[in-house]
ChimeraX commands (.cxc) that place a marker at each C-alpha (Angstrom):
marker #1 position -8.09,19.84,-2.78 radius 0.5
marker #1 position -5.29,17.33,-3.26 radius 0.5
marker #1 position -5.86,13.69,-2.32 radius 0.5
marker #1 position -3.16,11.07,-1.89 radius 0.5
marker #1 position -3.70,7.33,-2.03 radius 0.5
marker #1 position -1.52,4.87,-0.16 radius 0.5
marker #1 position -2.16,1.25,-0.99 radius 0.5
marker #1 position -0.39,-1.93,-1.95 radius 0.5
marker #1 position 0.29,-1.92,-5.66 radius 0.5
marker #1 position 3.72,-3.45,-5.90 radius 0.5
marker #1 position 4.72,-7.09,-6.00 radius 0.5
marker #1 position 3.30,-8.05,-9.40 radius 0.5
marker #1 position -0.01,-9.22,-8.00 radius 0.5
marker #1 position -3.24,-9.01,-10.02 radius 0.5
marker #1 position -5.45,-8.25,-7.01 radius 0.5
marker #1 position -3.30,-5.47,-5.57 radius 0.5
marker #1 position -2.80,-3.87,-8.97 radius 0.5
marker #1 position -6.50,-3.92,-9.83 radius 0.5
marker #1 position -7.68,-2.62,-6.46 radius 0.5
marker #1 position -5.09,0.20,-6.59 radius 0.5
marker #1 position -6.32,1.19,-10.04 radius 0.5
marker #1 position -9.99,0.93,-8.98 radius 0.5
marker #1 position -9.64,3.18,-5.93 radius 0.5
marker #1 position -7.56,5.64,-7.96 radius 0.5
marker #1 position -10.22,5.85,-10.72 radius 0.5
marker #1 position -13.12,6.06,-8.23 radius 0.5
marker #1 position -11.58,8.97,-6.33 radius 0.5
marker #1 position -10.45,10.67,-9.55 radius 0.5
marker #1 position -14.09,10.77,-10.69 radius 0.5
marker #1 position -14.93,12.75,-7.55 radius 0.5
marker #1 position -11.81,14.90,-7.29 radius 0.5
marker #1 position -9.45,15.39,-10.21 radius 0.5
marker #1 position -6.37,16.23,-8.11 radius 0.5
marker #1 position -5.55,12.71,-6.90 radius 0.5
marker #1 position -2.18,11.01,-6.89 radius 0.5
marker #1 position -0.87,7.65,-5.67 radius 0.5
marker #1 position 1.97,7.78,-3.17 radius 0.5
marker #1 position 4.81,5.91,-4.87 radius 0.5
marker #1 position 5.51,3.46,-2.06 radius 0.5
marker #1 position 6.60,-0.15,-1.86 radius 0.5
marker #1 position 6.90,-2.06,1.37 radius 0.5
marker #1 position 8.83,-4.77,-0.43 radius 0.5
marker #1 position 12.49,-4.28,0.20 radius 0.5
marker #1 position 14.84,-3.63,-2.67 radius 0.5
marker #1 position 17.20,-6.19,-1.15 radius 0.5
marker #1 position 14.55,-8.94,-1.50 radius 0.5
marker #1 position 13.89,-8.03,-5.14 radius 0.5
marker #1 position 17.61,-8.02,-5.99 radius 0.5
marker #1 position 18.04,-11.41,-4.29 radius 0.5
marker #1 position 15.10,-12.86,-6.27 radius 0.5
marker #1 position 16.47,-11.61,-9.59 radius 0.5
marker #1 position 20.02,-12.77,-8.75 radius 0.5
marker #1 position 18.84,-16.25,-7.80 radius 0.5
marker #1 position 16.73,-16.41,-10.97 radius 0.5
marker #1 position 19.66,-15.40,-13.16 radius 0.5
marker #1 position 21.92,-17.94,-11.46 radius 0.5
marker #1 position 19.33,-20.65,-12.05 radius 0.5
marker #1 position 18.87,-21.30,-8.32 radius 0.5
marker #1 position 15.11,-20.83,-8.63 radius 0.5
marker #1 position 12.85,-23.03,-10.70 radius 0.5
marker #1 position 11.66,-19.93,-12.60 radius 0.5
marker #1 position 14.47,-18.65,-14.84 radius 0.5
marker #1 position 14.44,-14.91,-15.46 radius 0.5
marker #1 position 14.64,-14.43,-19.21 radius 0.5
marker #1 position 12.68,-12.59,-21.89 radius 0.5
marker #1 position 10.88,-15.70,-23.12 radius 0.5
marker #1 position 9.68,-16.62,-19.63 radius 0.5
marker #1 position 6.05,-15.92,-18.74 radius 0.5
marker #1 position 7.15,-14.33,-15.41 radius 0.5
marker #1 position 9.29,-11.82,-17.31 radius 0.5
marker #1 position 6.37,-10.96,-19.61 radius 0.5
marker #1 position 4.01,-10.73,-16.64 radius 0.5
marker #1 position 6.31,-8.29,-14.81 radius 0.5
marker #1 position 6.67,-6.17,-17.91 radius 0.5
marker #1 position 2.86,-5.97,-18.22 radius 0.5
marker #1 position 2.49,-5.04,-14.53 radius 0.5
marker #1 position 5.00,-2.24,-14.98 radius 0.5
marker #1 position 3.06,-0.94,-18.00 radius 0.5
marker #1 position -0.25,-1.19,-16.10 radius 0.5
marker #1 position 1.23,0.74,-13.16 radius 0.5
marker #1 position 1.91,3.65,-15.53 radius 0.5
marker #1 position -1.87,4.25,-15.67 radius 0.5
marker #1 position -1.62,5.74,-12.18 radius 0.5
marker #1 position -0.41,9.26,-11.49 radius 0.5
marker #1 position 2.24,8.78,-8.80 radius 0.5
marker #1 position 4.32,11.05,-6.63 radius 0.5
marker #1 position 7.76,11.89,-7.97 radius 0.5
marker #1 position 9.18,10.86,-4.59 radius 0.5
marker #1 position 9.61,7.11,-4.31 radius 0.5
marker #1 position 9.67,5.36,-0.97 radius 0.5
marker #1 position 10.78,1.89,0.09 radius 0.5
marker #1 position 9.51,0.45,3.36 radius 0.5
marker #1 position 9.03,3.78,5.15 radius 0.5
marker #1 position 8.02,7.35,4.45 radius 0.5
marker #1 position 9.81,10.15,6.35 radius 0.5
marker #1 position 7.90,11.72,9.25 radius 0.5
marker #1 position 6.10,14.89,8.22 radius 0.5
marker #1 position 6.33,14.18,4.47 radius 0.5
marker #1 position 3.23,15.43,2.74 radius 0.5
marker #1 position 3.60,16.67,-0.87 radius 0.5
marker #1 position 0.71,19.10,-0.35 radius 0.5
marker #1 position -2.05,16.58,0.39 radius 0.5
marker #1 position -5.23,17.73,2.12 radius 0.5
marker #1 position -6.40,14.14,2.54 radius 0.5
marker #1 position -4.72,10.75,2.36 radius 0.5
marker #1 position -6.72,7.59,1.71 radius 0.5
marker #1 position -5.19,4.25,2.60 radius 0.5
marker #1 position -6.80,0.97,2.20 radius 0.5
marker #1 position -7.55,-2.50,1.17 radius 0.5
marker #1 position -5.49,-5.60,0.62 radius 0.5
marker #1 position -4.51,-6.52,4.20 radius 0.5
marker #1 position -2.61,-3.30,4.84 radius 0.5
marker #1 position -3.16,-3.77,8.58 radius 0.5
marker #1 position -2.48,-7.49,8.79 radius 0.5
marker #1 position -0.12,-7.70,11.80 radius 0.5
marker #1 position 2.11,-10.20,10.01 radius 0.5
marker #1 position 2.90,-7.81,7.17 radius 0.5
marker #1 position 1.93,-4.27,8.18 radius 0.5
marker #1 position 4.23,-1.29,8.14 radius 0.5
marker #1 position 3.67,1.97,10.00 radius 0.5
marker #1 position 3.34,3.76,6.67 radius 0.5
marker #1 position -0.05,2.10,6.17 radius 0.5
marker #1 position -1.09,3.58,9.52 radius 0.5
marker #1 position -0.13,6.96,8.01 radius 0.5
marker #1 position 2.47,7.56,10.72 radius 0.5
marker #1 position 4.27,10.05,8.45 radius 0.5
marker #1 position 1.23,12.26,7.74 radius 0.5
marker #1 position 1.03,15.59,9.58 radius 0.5
marker #1 position -1.94,16.00,11.94 radius 0.5
marker #1 position -3.61,18.63,9.72 radius 0.5
marker #1 position -4.00,16.09,6.88 radius 0.5
marker #1 position -7.34,14.26,6.95 radius 0.5
marker #1 position -6.69,10.51,7.24 radius 0.5
marker #1 position -9.16,8.11,5.64 radius 0.5
marker #1 position -9.13,4.31,5.78 radius 0.5
marker #1 position -11.02,2.68,2.93 radius 0.5
marker #1 position -11.89,-0.96,3.69 radius 0.5
marker #1 position -8.47,-1.90,5.06 radius 0.5
marker #1 position -8.20,-5.60,5.60 radius 0.5
marker #1 position -6.60,-7.19,8.62 radius 0.5
marker #1 position -6.93,-10.77,7.46 radius 0.5
marker #1 position -7.39,-12.15,10.98 radius 0.5
marker #1 position -10.29,-12.30,13.38 radius 0.5
marker #1 position -8.49,-12.31,16.73 radius 0.5
marker #1 position -5.55,-9.97,16.46 radius 0.5
marker #1 position -5.91,-7.00,18.81 radius 0.5
marker #1 position -3.05,-8.29,20.97 radius 0.5
marker #1 position -0.78,-8.14,17.91 radius 0.5
marker #1 position -1.13,-4.36,17.62 radius 0.5
marker #1 position 1.25,-2.21,19.63 radius 0.5
marker #1 position 0.18,0.80,21.66 radius 0.5
marker #1 position 1.80,2.92,18.93 radius 0.5
marker #1 position -0.37,1.19,16.30 radius 0.5
marker #1 position -3.50,1.92,18.32 radius 0.5
marker #1 position -2.58,5.57,18.85 radius 0.5
marker #1 position -2.02,5.96,15.09 radius 0.5
marker #1 position -5.42,4.35,14.40 radius 0.5
marker #1 position -7.07,6.90,16.70 radius 0.5
marker #1 position -5.78,9.70,14.45 radius 0.5
marker #1 position -7.92,8.58,11.50 radius 0.5
marker #1 position -10.74,10.98,10.67 radius 0.5
marker #1 position -12.73,8.33,8.80 radius 0.5
marker #1 position -12.29,4.64,9.42 radius 0.5
marker #1 position -13.87,1.55,7.93 radius 0.5
marker #1 position -12.90,-2.09,8.03 radius 0.5
marker #1 position -13.53,-5.01,5.71 radius 0.5
marker #1 position -13.93,-7.74,8.33 radius 0.5
marker #1 position -16.80,-7.58,10.81 radius 0.5
marker #1 position -14.77,-9.22,13.57 radius 0.5
marker #1 position -12.02,-6.61,13.28 radius 0.5
marker #1 position -14.43,-3.72,13.68 radius 0.5
marker #1 position -15.59,-4.50,17.23 radius 0.5
marker #1 position -12.56,-3.27,19.18 radius 0.5
marker #1 position -13.48,-0.58,21.69 radius 0.5
marker #1 position -10.57,0.87,23.74 radius 0.5
marker link #1:1,2 radius 0.2
marker link #1:2,3 radius 0.2
marker link #1:3,4 radius 0.2
marker link #1:4,5 radius 0.2
marker link #1:5,6 radius 0.2
marker link #1:6,7 radius 0.2
marker link #1:7,8 radius 0.2
marker link #1:8,9 radius 0.2
marker link #1:9,10 radius 0.2
marker link #1:10,11 radius 0.2
marker link #1:11,12 radius 0.2
marker link #1:12,13 radius 0.2
marker link #1:13,14 radius 0.2
marker link #1:14,15 radius 0.2
marker link #1:15,16 radius 0.2
marker link #1:16,17 radius 0.2
marker link #1:17,18 radius 0.2
marker link #1:18,19 radius 0.2
marker link #1:19,20 radius 0.2
marker link #1:20,21 radius 0.2
marker link #1:21,22 radius 0.2
marker link #1:22,23 radius 0.2
marker link #1:23,24 radius 0.2
marker link #1:24,25 radius 0.2
marker link #1:25,26 radius 0.2
marker link #1:26,27 radius 0.2
marker link #1:27,28 radius 0.2
marker link #1:28,29 radius 0.2
marker link #1:29,30 radius 0.2
marker link #1:30,31 radius 0.2
marker link #1:31,32 radius 0.2
marker link #1:32,33 radius 0.2
marker link #1:33,34 radius 0.2
marker link #1:34,35 radius 0.2
marker link #1:35,36 radius 0.2
marker link #1:36,37 radius 0.2
marker link #1:37,38 radius 0.2
marker link #1:38,39 radius 0.2
marker link #1:39,40 radius 0.2
marker link #1:40,41 radius 0.2
marker link #1:41,42 radius 0.2
marker link #1:42,43 radius 0.2
marker link #1:43,44 radius 0.2
marker link #1:44,45 radius 0.2
marker link #1:45,46 radius 0.2
marker link #1:46,47 radius 0.2
marker link #1:47,48 radius 0.2
marker link #1:48,49 radius 0.2
marker link #1:49,50 radius 0.2
marker link #1:50,51 radius 0.2
marker link #1:51,52 radius 0.2
marker link #1:52,53 radius 0.2
marker link #1:53,54 radius 0.2
marker link #1:54,55 radius 0.2
marker link #1:55,56 radius 0.2
marker link #1:56,57 radius 0.2
marker link #1:57,58 radius 0.2
marker link #1:58,59 radius 0.2
marker link #1:59,60 radius 0.2
marker link #1:60,61 radius 0.2
marker link #1:61,62 radius 0.2
marker link #1:62,63 radius 0.2
marker link #1:63,64 radius 0.2
marker link #1:64,65 radius 0.2
marker link #1:65,66 radius 0.2
marker link #1:66,67 radius 0.2
marker link #1:67,68 radius 0.2
marker link #1:68,69 radius 0.2
marker link #1:69,70 radius 0.2
marker link #1:70,71 radius 0.2
marker link #1:71,72 radius 0.2
marker link #1:72,73 radius 0.2
marker link #1:73,74 radius 0.2
marker link #1:74,75 radius 0.2
marker link #1:75,76 radius 0.2
marker link #1:76,77 radius 0.2
marker link #1:77,78 radius 0.2
marker link #1:78,79 radius 0.2
marker link #1:79,80 radius 0.2
marker link #1:80,81 radius 0.2
marker link #1:81,82 radius 0.2
marker link #1:82,83 radius 0.2
marker link #1:83,84 radius 0.2
marker link #1:84,85 radius 0.2
marker link #1:85,86 radius 0.2
marker link #1:86,87 radius 0.2
marker link #1:87,88 radius 0.2
marker link #1:88,89 radius 0.2
marker link #1:89,90 radius 0.2
marker link #1:90,91 radius 0.2
marker link #1:91,92 radius 0.2
marker link #1:92,93 radius 0.2
marker link #1:93,94 radius 0.2
marker link #1:94,95 radius 0.2
marker link #1:95,96 radius 0.2
marker link #1:96,97 radius 0.2
marker link #1:97,98 radius 0.2
marker link #1:98,99 radius 0.2
marker link #1:99,100 radius 0.2
marker link #1:100,101 radius 0.2
marker link #1:101,102 radius 0.2
marker link #1:102,103 radius 0.2
marker link #1:103,104 radius 0.2
marker link #1:104,105 radius 0.2
marker link #1:105,106 radius 0.2
marker link #1:106,107 radius 0.2
marker link #1:107,108 radius 0.2
marker link #1:108,109 radius 0.2
marker link #1:109,110 radius 0.2
marker link #1:110,111 radius 0.2
marker link #1:111,112 radius 0.2
marker link #1:112,113 radius 0.2
marker link #1:113,114 radius 0.2
marker link #1:114,115 radius 0.2
marker link #1:115,116 radius 0.2
marker link #1:116,117 radius 0.2
marker link #1:117,118 radius 0.2
marker link #1:118,119 radius 0.2
marker link #1:119,120 radius 0.2
marker link #1:120,121 radius 0.2
marker link #1:121,122 radius 0.2
marker link #1:122,123 radius 0.2
marker link #1:123,124 radius 0.2
marker link #1:124,125 radius 0.2
marker link #1:125,126 radius 0.2
marker link #1:126,127 radius 0.2
marker link #1:127,128 radius 0.2
marker link #1:128,129 radius 0.2
marker link #1:129,130 radius 0.2
marker link #1:130,131 radius 0.2
marker link #1:131,132 radius 0.2
marker link #1:132,133 radius 0.2
marker link #1:133,134 radius 0.2
marker link #1:134,135 radius 0.2
marker link #1:135,136 radius 0.2
marker link #1:136,137 radius 0.2
marker link #1:137,138 radius 0.2
marker link #1:138,139 radius 0.2
marker link #1:139,140 radius 0.2
marker link #1:140,141 radius 0.2
marker link #1:141,142 radius 0.2
marker link #1:142,143 radius 0.2
marker link #1:143,144 radius 0.2
marker link #1:144,145 radius 0.2
marker link #1:145,146 radius 0.2
marker link #1:146,147 radius 0.2
marker link #1:147,148 radius 0.2
marker link #1:148,149 radius 0.2
marker link #1:149,150 radius 0.2
marker link #1:150,151 radius 0.2
marker link #1:151,152 radius 0.2
marker link #1:152,153 radius 0.2
marker link #1:153,154 radius 0.2
marker link #1:154,155 radius 0.2
marker link #1:155,156 radius 0.2
marker link #1:156,157 radius 0.2
marker link #1:157,158 radius 0.2
marker link #1:158,159 radius 0.2
marker link #1:159,160 radius 0.2
marker link #1:160,161 radius 0.2
marker link #1:161,162 radius 0.2
marker link #1:162,163 radius 0.2
marker link #1:163,164 radius 0.2
marker link #1:164,165 radius 0.2
marker link #1:165,166 radius 0.2
marker link #1:166,167 radius 0.2
marker link #1:167,168 radius 0.2
marker link #1:168,169 radius 0.2
marker link #1:169,170 radius 0.2
marker link #1:170,171 radius 0.2
marker link #1:171,172 radius 0.2
marker link #1:172,173 radius 0.2
marker link #1:173,174 radius 0.2
marker link #1:174,175 radius 0.2
view
């Protein structure tokens, strides 16, 4: 059995990095054939703009090798190498039907379904129907948000084989 994990792990954030590593290690203990889908919802354009502004001195945080932010990013990149990741890399979306041989895909945690920052990839819109879809404690970050989900979002949620939610208030929706 091959298991894929789709979670936030980009953006140089301690919480996202640690939770991605924790879910990876936990599943790997149960099933050795586990791999993280190499996905970032942060646009390349935004990263290039941040670096360019830093280099030009337009931001208060200069981007140089003696700067703590530079060292921090370098450490995050090294930490990310502890995860086995797909050779395919995706930015903002994953092509419909893409699978890489997964039998199951687990997505979860870290506000992946927060309406203000969600992408359809975290609803596993790309995954073929024969792949088992599992949501592990996805966070929404809001208590009253059902009106912020589209009918497409709700139909994608109905395709999950196993679904959990971190917030009690978000788990009461009944269509």
